[in-house]
Phi, psi and omega in degrees: 000136182292136178280359178224170184282191180301138183250125180248356177199154179236130176247144184232146160293166185260282183292127179087353179241307176260318184237149173261097181260002182304320181299321180283322177296316178296319180296323182296316182280329180292329175298326177298323177294309184292328175297338180258012177080013179268159180293145173289145178248148183288159178304325181301335178290329186260334194307313188294344180251015183298334179280355184262006174064210184299321179302313181290317183292315179291328176296318181284323184282325188229006184053041184255130178260159183300339180274001177291137183299334180271358187300314181302317180292320179294322178297317180293323176298318176299315180301315181295315177302317183293318177303326184281349184224008195289353175244009185284320185236349183291138181209160176289144174298152177305130179097343183292317180299319178294321178299312180297321178299322178293317178298315179298318181295328180275355181073024178269115176296149180217160181201181184238136171230109186232156172272356176293137183294155178303327180308327181253318188296316185291312176297323182294312182289330176290334183275345183253117184304332180311325188270007183300330183260004177295133181283334180199152171231108179257125188255176183296337179243017176290321177246171179294350183233155172240166178301140021274007174293142183282350187304320178299327178287321174300318180297317179297318179297319178298317182295325179280338178088032180232154172292143182307323183291351176267002182251151174247138179241131183241127180206164185250018181222152182301325181296332177295317182290319177301313181295315181298316180293321179296332179276356181081017181267156165293144184232141176228128178273126177268102187276359177272358187274211185271079179277125176295168184301331184252010183290141177227085184305331181296339182265359185283338181088018177292152178291333180199172177220156178226145179253000171215153179303316184293341177296342177301327182300333179295339182261003182246000181285000000 
């Protein structure tokens, strides 16, 4: 039995849920290391924090926290590096293309709600054919708030023209589940994404969880 009501649209987080952007994020910050004469670090060093953006990447590459006086300049250098490479290695997770094709075939509108800034999210999604049928892409700076605040999810529901409770939200981070529940949406934890070393998806309070993208279809029948 479904733990949520009828679903008329599906909303997704972006990084770690639909696309694997860790290789480009890792490459962007690792270039900062090699530009400074430091050893390159493997992708495995960066992957688990790929969902944490500049804060996570700079923390792993340089043990730098946001209160460091050089953090703003280092963050902008990381951003520029990432802009220059963000479609080189990024790809959809296995099964995502098939999942989207199924949603399209069923006439279920879908969209993206991410904390990634418009500066990156809009060019990235425009460059990847997978997103051609997305009804909306709501970014971290589209509204005055980002997740775990529910406002980005409310905005996505408004753009699609549905009540929030008719939408399902899928994400790979606790803040996704917090935001989705606060918006009154059904929530599904994507456990195949960028789970941090201490992440415990079972404790997030999601209505359900999936370990592959296509497993979502089991909750839409």
